[in-house]
N, C-alpha and C positions, 0 to 999 in steps of 0.2 A: 764809160766814166770822163769826165772832159780832161783829153790830153796832155794839154797846155798846163791845165793846174795840176792834174794827178802828177804829174814827174818834173813839175818847178822843183831846183833845188837854190836856198840859198848855200851861201859860202858857210864851211865849217872845218873845224880841223879835224876831225872824226878820218882816221886815217882810210878807211874803207871807200876803193877807186867810182869815181863820179858815174862810170856807169852801169855799175852794181850797187851803187844809192839809188837812181834812177828809176834800176828793176824793182829794189825792193821796196821803196816807195810807193809807187805804183803797185807791187802786191797788199802793204799795210793798208794802203784805200781800199782796194778790194775788201779786205780784211775786218775793217772802220767801215764801213756800209752795210753788210752785215751781220757786225759783233751789233751796230743801234739798233738796223730793223731787229734783228732777236729781239733786242731787248726790252722794244713795245711789245711785239706779237705773244712773249710772255708777261708784260702789263696786260695785254686783251684778255690774258683766258686768268687776270689774275683780279680782273673786274669782273669778268662774266663769268666764275663760274657755277654750276650750280649744284643741287642733289643734297645724297646724306655723305660724303665726302668733304664738301663746304670747306668748312675751315681750315682745315689740314691742308686743303690743295690749295683755297684763299694762300697759306702762312708758306707753303711750301713757293709754291711762284713765285711769293712777292722777294724771298729768299733767295732765288736764281737771277727774280731781276737784279736785285742787287747786285748779286757779285759780274752778272754780266756790266750793269753800271759800268763798274770799276774800271772792267776789260776797254768800255768805247775811252774811257778814259785814257790809256795805259798805251792801248795802240795809237790812238790819237796825238800820245806828247811824244813814243817813237820816232814817228815820223816829224816833228820838227824837232829830233833829235839830231836827227838826220839833215837836216836841214831842208825840209818837205813840206809842202801846202798839207794840212790835214783838210778833205773834203769832208768836213763832221754832220751837215747839213740834215734835219726832217727828210727833207726833197731829196738830197744826193743821196741818203743814205739808198730812200726806196729807189730812186732810179738808179741806182748800183750793185742791190742786195743778189744771194745768187740764192736766196732763199724764195718758195713760192710766196704767193700772200696768203692771211691765217684767214679762216674760214670759218666767217661770220655768223655763219647758221647753226652753229652749236652752242649747247650750253651745258650738256652735263658734264661730272668731274672729267668719267673715262673718255669722251669727246676732246676735252681740254688734254689730256694728256699723251693723249694719240695724237693730235697737229702739235705738240711739241715734240715728242721725239722723233717725228716723223721731220724736223727742221733741226731738230740737235746732232739727232744722224750724218747729216751730208755738212752740216759746219764743224762739225767733229773731224769731218774726212780734212776738208777743205784747211783745216788749220794745220794736222798732220803734211799735207802736202806740200803748206808754209816751213816748215818745218825744215823738210830736205831742202826746200828750195835756196834758203836764208841761208842757211847750212852749205849748202854747196857755194855760192855766193859769197862765202869769208862773214858773213855775220854771226855770229855767236851771240851772242848779245838778244836779238830779236829773233835769232833760232828758239834762244833760251823762255823767251817771254811766250813766243807762240806754244812752247812745252808745257808752261804754266800755265797760260787757257785750259790747253789741251785737258790734261788733269782736273780742272775742276770741269769741267763741259762733261767729259767720259762720267766721272764720277754722278753728274748732274741726269744724265740721259740713264743708268746702270737707274737710281731712285724712279725715273717718270717709268724705264722698261719693268720694275716691279710690283709699279703699280698692274700694269698689263697681263701680268704672268699670273700672277696670283686671281686676275679674274678670267684667266682665258680656259678656253680646253683647249684637249688636246686635237689630234686629226680625226679620231672617231669619237668626238662629239661627248668624250668623256670627261670631266674636270681634271684637270690636269696639277698630279703632282708630280712629288719624288721625279717615283719609278716610271712613270708614262708620259713624264711633256717630252716632245719634241720638236724644240726652235719653236714654242708658243709664239703668237704674236712678230714674228718676227719672217720679211719676207726672202 
């Protein structure tokens, strides 16, 4: 991330110390990049999903993308409210995202569900780490924003993983049931 722009601050009357605001703005810009990237990856799945669960997954992916789009705006506006400069172009997001590139060779619903779950997991961890960091820096409002987003992402990860768990087998190769499930689909 271009350090100059990512940590640039404009004057504000917000009473968070300047050094803390700089650190928070850099973190928020990292999150903005990952959030923008995640939204585009979910749309990639939405557009390209195939198979018997097409309609349900197409709709689910669109709902998730719409929620994430709101988070993009919320993170960018928090950056600017703190006097920062939002690094929000698609190219900036691609360059600075913590997420791996989305696989373009997949088509089936479960492949897309797996790929999205593999991205929501690390993204959720980033959010939880950011909650602690911003709280430690004295910015309860940004910590609250991260908490709000984290709750939604955890819920959506649960929705995705429920698809995977229902279609998985246990370590003995038997279909997963409530009695024999042993962390199905989780590494």
